[in-house]
C-alpha angles and dihedrals in degrees: 000000000000122000121216135170125242122203127200099227095197092056099086102302112171130170092258092052093044093051092048094047093048092052092047096048091049096044095044094056104249111152095234152340124236133180141196123249107228132135092210144337127293089247134020145308100072115218138189115292127181115218109258103234095041090054094045091050089055090047092051092059100035101051129060109195118016125097115229144175151133123307086211138335116199116229086220091075102055137017108262092236089059091047091051091049094050094043093052091050095047091046090052091047091053096046094250102315101123125108112197106216115192136185142169096249128248115183109103098188098061092045091053095044095050100034102252121143112236097180127202117299098266094045091044092058092042088056090046091054091052091047091053091051092051094048092045093050094048097046102040104039127070096200126081111274132220120190132171117195136149093256106022137033135188127192113197090319124172132175113233129220092037115234113276090223109067106254092009127255122349111275116226124190115196130204145072099239109132097193103052113357101051096047088053090050091050090053103040114010131102087189133025117206121201122196132222100342133154118232094259091053092047090055092049094048092045090057090048091053091049088057092048091049090052090054089049091050095246127125119242092249091060090083124054115221119224138156136209111208142167123262129202103186133174130189087215135018089249092053091048092050090050092052092049093048093048090056094039090238135135126219092233094052092049093048090052087057091053099262123140109232132183149055121301104290092040092054090047090054091051091050089051089055090051091049089061091060096068097261112147098191138019122199109205114210108234108193103174099077094189100046098101092149090058090048090054091050090050091050092051091050102046111022 
């Protein structure tokens, strides 16, 4: 099972922090670095936040090895044709290392602040389904595409140059929803990304996705299985206890919510349990964007 790092881009991400994190993740041996696509946090205070595609374009040309991508980008922010166009270009620039993670959108505050329409839940997922169709058609087909939906339309559209990687970048769909999200993943995704799940829940949802893939006429191995999850990590037991006390949290409560909690060997044991579920990659949420020493200690412990 691969181990990657996930950054919350709305949580104070600046160019200096992004450059330092990218260098650390690559040098320390993590398989990749992923980031959220948010304008700001769900509640104040607002913090610095680099725009997703500007930051990923920089990453594509300033790293050599690591995979990277969005976890996840809402279709409510950008027309899907624009997203497909940018993703194909960034993937080409990186030599085929981009994963295009997409979602329906959920955070009301940023949509209201910046004037984007979130829609009610049903309409939001209807729009997401259309966006996935548009992106899939533009990236995977070499002929001009026409599409007429409620939210998006194409009229003999084609992306040129064509993506260097056949079919374009890998498409990731993130979320645990069994009614709308997972069926869309079974139909369109190259990778399905769960969030914050305990091993027993990962096993159950993996089996559910296998069934959905069978209905869609795709083999189980057609879709990579990954998970983004929270991490509360300490270099020492004392440091970990201090972090938990400062946030008024307990290790047991966090683990029940799907977090990994502990010092090095404890986190490694929890990752070993997740590896037995069929997960092929875990993206560990690293919230302290300046704690490069802690990141190095984590790498030494688990890689």
